C-alpha positions in Angstrom: -24.3 3.4 5.0 -23.2 4.5 8.4 -20.0 5.3 10.3 -18.7 5.4 13.9 -15.7 6.9 15.5 -13.9 5.5 18.6 -10.9 6.9 20.4 -8.2 5.1 22.4 -7.2 7.5 25.1 -3.8 5.8 25.8 -2.4 6.1 22.3 -4.7 9.0 21.1 -5.6 6.8 18.1 -9.0 7.3 16.4 -10.8 4.4 14.6 -13.3 5.5 11.9 -15.4 2.6 10.8 -17.6 2.8 7.8 -20.3 0.1 7.3 -22.7 -1.0 4.5 -24.7 -4.1 4.1 -22.0 -5.6 2.0 -18.7 -4.8 3.8 -17.1 -2.8 6.7 -13.9 -0.7 6.5 -12.0 0.7 9.4 -9.5 3.6 9.1 -7.0 4.9 11.6 -5.7 8.5 11.9 -2.1 7.4 12.8 -0.6 6.9 9.4 -3.9 7.5 7.5 -4.3 3.7 7.5 -6.8 1.3 6.1 -6.8 -0.8 9.2 -9.4 -3.5 8.5 -11.6 -4.6 5.6 -14.3 -7.1 6.4 -15.9 -8.7 3.3 -18.0 -11.8 2.7 -16.8 -15.1 1.1 -19.0 -17.1 -1.3 -20.9 -18.5 1.6 -21.6 -15.1 3.1 -19.1 -15.4 5.9 -17.6 -12.0 6.7 -13.9 -11.8 7.7 -11.0 -9.3 7.7 -8.9 -9.7 4.5 -6.0 -7.4 5.6 -3.1 -7.9 7.9 -4.0 -5.6 10.7 -2.1 -4.8 13.9 -4.2 -6.1 16.7 -4.0 -3.3 19.3 -3.7 0.5 19.3 -0.2 0.1 20.9 0.9 -2.3 18.1 -0.3 0.3 15.5 1.7 3.0 17.3 4.8 0.8 17.3 4.4 -0.7 13.9 7.4 -0.4 11.7 6.0 -2.5 8.8 3.5 0.2 7.8 0.5 -2.2 7.7 -2.2 -0.4 5.7 -0.5 3.0 6.1 -0.1 5.9 3.7 3.7 5.8 3.0 5.5 8.9 1.9 6.7 11.4 0.9 8.6 8.9 -1.2 7.8 5.2 -1.0 10.5 2.6 -1.4 14.3 3.2 -1.3 16.4 6.2 -2.4 19.9 5.0 -3.1 22.4 6.4 -0.5 19.6 8.7 0.7 20.7 11.4 -1.7 18.7 13.7 -4.0 19.6 17.1 -5.4 22.5 17.6 -3.0 20.3 16.8 -0.1 21.0 14.0 2.4 18.0 12.2 3.7 18.0 9.9 6.7 19.6 6.5 6.2 17.1 4.3 7.8 17.6 1.1 5.7 21.3 0.3 5.8 23.0 2.9 3.6 19.7 3.9 2.0 16.6 6.0 2.7 13.3 4.0 2.9 9.6 5.1 3.0 10.2 8.7 3.9 12.3 7.9 6.9 11.5 7.2 10.6 9.1 10.2 10.7 7.4 9.4 7.4 3.7 9.9 6.8 3.1 6.4 8.1 4.4 7.5 11.5 2.4 10.7 11.9 -1.0 11.6 13.2 -3.3 13.0 10.5 -6.3 15.3 10.9 -9.6 13.8 9.6 -13.2 14.5 8.8 -16.1 12.5 7.4 -18.2 13.3 4.4 -21.6 11.5 4.0 -23.3 11.2 0.6 -26.3 9.2 -0.7 -24.3 6.1 -1.8 -20.9 6.6 -0.2 -19.0 7.8 2.9 -15.6 9.4 2.5 -13.0 9.7 5.2 -10.6 12.6 4.4 -7.2 12.6 6.1 -5.1 15.8 6.1 -1.4 16.4 6.9 1.0 19.3 6.9 4.3 17.5 6.8 7.1 19.3 8.5 8.7 16.3 10.3 10.5 14.6 7.4 13.8 15.7 5.8 12.0 16.7 2.5 11.8 20.3 1.3 8.3 21.7 2.1 6.2 21.9 4.0 4.3 19.3 2.0 0.5 19.3 2.3 -1.3 16.0 1.8 -5.0 15.1 1.5 -5.7 11.4 1.4 -9.3 10.5 0.9 -11.0 7.1 1.2 -14.4 6.9 -0.5 -16.3 3.8 0.6 -19.1 2.6 -1.8 -21.1 -0.7 -1.6 -18.3 -2.7 -3.3 -15.1 -0.6 -3.2 -12.6 1.8 -1.6 -11.5 4.7 -3.8 -8.2 6.2 -2.5 -7.4 9.7 -3.8 -4.1 11.3 -2.8 -3.5 15.0 -3.5 -0.3 16.9 -2.7 1.3 20.3 -3.0 4.2 22.0 -1.3 5.7 25.4 -0.5 9.1 24.3 -2.0 10.3 22.3 -4.9 10.4 18.7 -3.6 9.8 15.1 -4.6 6.7 13.0 -3.8 5.8 9.4 -4.6 3.3 8.0 -2.0 1.6 4.6 -1.8 -0.6 2.7 0.5 1.1 -0.2 2.2 -1.9 -2.5 2.2 -1.3 -6.2 2.9 -4.0 -8.7 1.7 -4.8 -12.2 2.8 -8.1 -13.2 1.1 -8.4 -16.4 3.3 -9.8 -14.1 6.0 -8.3 -13.5 9.5 -4.9 -14.6 8.1 -5.9 -18.2 8.6 -3.5 -19.6 5.9 -0.6 -18.4 3.9 -1.1 -16.6 0.5 0.1 -19.7 -1.4 -3.5 -20.4 -2.6 -4.0 -17.0 -4.1 -4.2 -16.2 -7.8 -2.6 -13.0 -9.0 -2.9 -11.3 -12.4 -0.8 -8.2 -13.3 -1.0 -6.4 -16.6 2.7 -5.9 -16.9 5.3 -7.1 -19.4 8.3 -5.8 -17.4 9.7 -5.3 -13.9 12.5 -3.2 -12.5 15.8 -5.0 -11.9 17.4 -4.6 -8.4 20.7 -5.4 -6.9 21.6 -7.4 -3.8 20.4 -4.5 -1.6 17.1 -4.3 -3.4 18.2 -1.0 -5.1 16.9 -0.5 -8.6 19.5 -0.6 -11.4 17.3 1.2 -13.8 17.1 -1.8 -16.2 13.6 -3.1 -17.1 13.4 -6.9 -17.4 11.0 -8.9 -19.5 8.7 -11.1 -17.3 8.2 -13.7 -20.1 9.2 -17.2 -19.0 10.0 -16.2 -15.4 8.3 -16.6 -12.1 7.3 -12.9 -12.4 4.9 -13.5 -15.3 1.4 -12.8 -14.1 0.0 -11.6 -17.4 -2.6 -14.3 -17.0 -3.9 -15.4 -13.5 -1.2 -17.5 -11.8 -1.2 -19.4 -8.5 1.3 -17.7 -6.1 2.6 -21.1 -4.9 3.7 -21.9 -8.5 5.4 -18.6 -8.9 7.2 -18.7 -5.6 8.6 -22.2 -6.4 10.7 -20.4 -9.1 11.6 -17.4 -6.9 13.5 -18.6 -3.8 13.7 -15.0 -2.4 10.1 -14.4 -3.0 8.7 -11.3 -4.7 9.7 -7.7 -3.6 9.7 -6.0 -7.0 8.2 -3.1 -9.0 6.1 -4.0 -12.1 5.6 -1.4 -14.8 1.8 -1.3 -15.3 0.0 -1.2 -18.6 -3.0 1.1 -18.9 -5.5 -1.7 -18.8 -8.1 -1.5 -16.1 -8.2 -3.2 -13.7 -4.4 -3.4 -13.7 -4.3 -6.2 -11.1 -6.6 -8.8 -9.7 -6.0 -10.9 -6.6 -8.3 -13.8 -5.9 -8.6 -16.9 -3.6 -10.7 -19.7 -5.2 -11.8 -21.5 -2.1 -13.4 -18.4 -0.5 -14.4 -16.9 -3.8 -13.1 -13.5 -2.7 -11.6 -11.3 -5.4 -10.0 -7.8 -5.3 -9.5 -5.8 -8.5 -7.2 -2.8 -8.4 -7.3 0.1 -10.9 -5.1 3.2 -10.7 -3.5 6.0 -12.7 -0.1 5.1 -11.2 2.9 4.0 -13.3 3.8 0.9 -11.3 3.1 -1.4 -8.5 5.5 -2.9 -5.9 4.4 -6.5 -5.1 5.8 -7.9 -1.8 5.1 -11.6 -1.0 6.4 -11.2 2.6 8.7 -14.2 1.9 11.1 -14.4 4.9 9.3 -11.7 6.7 9.2 -12.8 10.4 8.5 -10.5 13.3 7.1 -10.7 16.9 4.2 -8.5 16.1 0.8 -10.1 15.6 -1.6 -9.2 12.8 -5.2 -10.3 12.5 -4.6 -12.6 15.5 -1.6 -14.4 14.0 2.1 -13.9 14.5 3.6 -12.3 11.4 5.4 -14.9 9.4 6.7 -15.6 5.9 4.1 -15.3 3.1 1.2 -14.5 5.5 0.2 -11.6 3.3 0.8 -9.9 0.0 1.4 -6.2 -0.3 0.2 -4.5 -3.5 1.5 -0.9 -3.6 0.6 1.4 -6.5 3.2 4.1 -7.1 5.7 5.5 -9.5 8.8 3.4 -10.0 11.0 3.3 -6.9 14.4 5.2 -6.8 13.3 7.0 -10.0 15.2 10.1 -8.9 18.3 8.2 -9.9 16.9 7.0 -13.2 15.2 10.0 -14.8 14.9 8.2 -18.1 12.1 6.2 -16.4 10.1 9.2 -15.3 9.9 11.9 -12.6 8.4 12.4 -9.1 9.4 16.0 -9.0 6.8 18.3 -7.4 7.3 22.0 -8.2 6.5 24.7 -5.7 2.7 25.1 -5.5 2.1 22.4 -8.1 -0.8 20.1 -7.3 -0.5 16.4 -8.1 -3.3 13.9 -7.6 -3.4 10.1 -7.8 -6.2 7.6 -7.5 -6.4 3.9 -6.8 -9.6 1.9 -6.5 -9.9 -1.4 -4.7 -13.1 -3.3 -5.7 -14.2 -6.6 -4.2 -16.4 -9.2 -5.7 -17.3 -12.9 -5.3 -16.2 -15.3 -8.0 
């Protein structure tokens, strides 16, 4: 395995590209992003399977967090309030993805560790730019092996605070975003999802997926599910401790991604209705061009403590891991 580092002097963005005989992964220091992942199909053709902003300037101006490390808290916090603290309201009346200066919108320090069978890119951040008590110290490491990316996120802080990060990775296994995700198969080991209101704010109620468009307990074609879900999927699924917890595949290319983690939940976003001028992977971003799979604790859990906690006590260390493994069917 080998790696290269390139630097765009206009934006000050660094690209760190790790290559093996099987696949190539590129990371970016702005937002600690997984920028591009090139893997083969069943015929050996290698293509990018992520939605990736096409230029350094588009990365810098990206507000959709493509491939970025989102935090301190992913998702929405109702009314932007926690523990008598008012966070920035950057999504209507609510706080979203750590705010406009969230981790996805900051430059991270980085270094590269080379081992016999892997290369790990470590990103480090001392967060003083968000509204959260801190500072919050984050180390987000991507270990690239011959068939996987292991993401390990470790946090601690100088104050009591809250932390619930995720990676905002968007997949399209057709490669180069040539087609929509309608032809993808998705499996999620989950019996329940979190109910939301008309502003996509969790109510705290867990709903049974049985007999609904949200039932992915066995592999299901996304086009079949989306027929039943006119607004698409933008929901949090409570995960069972069955590894891998999720599998995404595309039969015509044979590409398959399996996802294992120690996280409580995953937010699945089908990008239904998501239109923007920005281009990704050479295509204008449009509805159902990609699917985001975001491992995390349940969103807005601070307002529903019966479902768990994202509290981080002063000097406490928390560590989470998600592994993305590719294979050919």
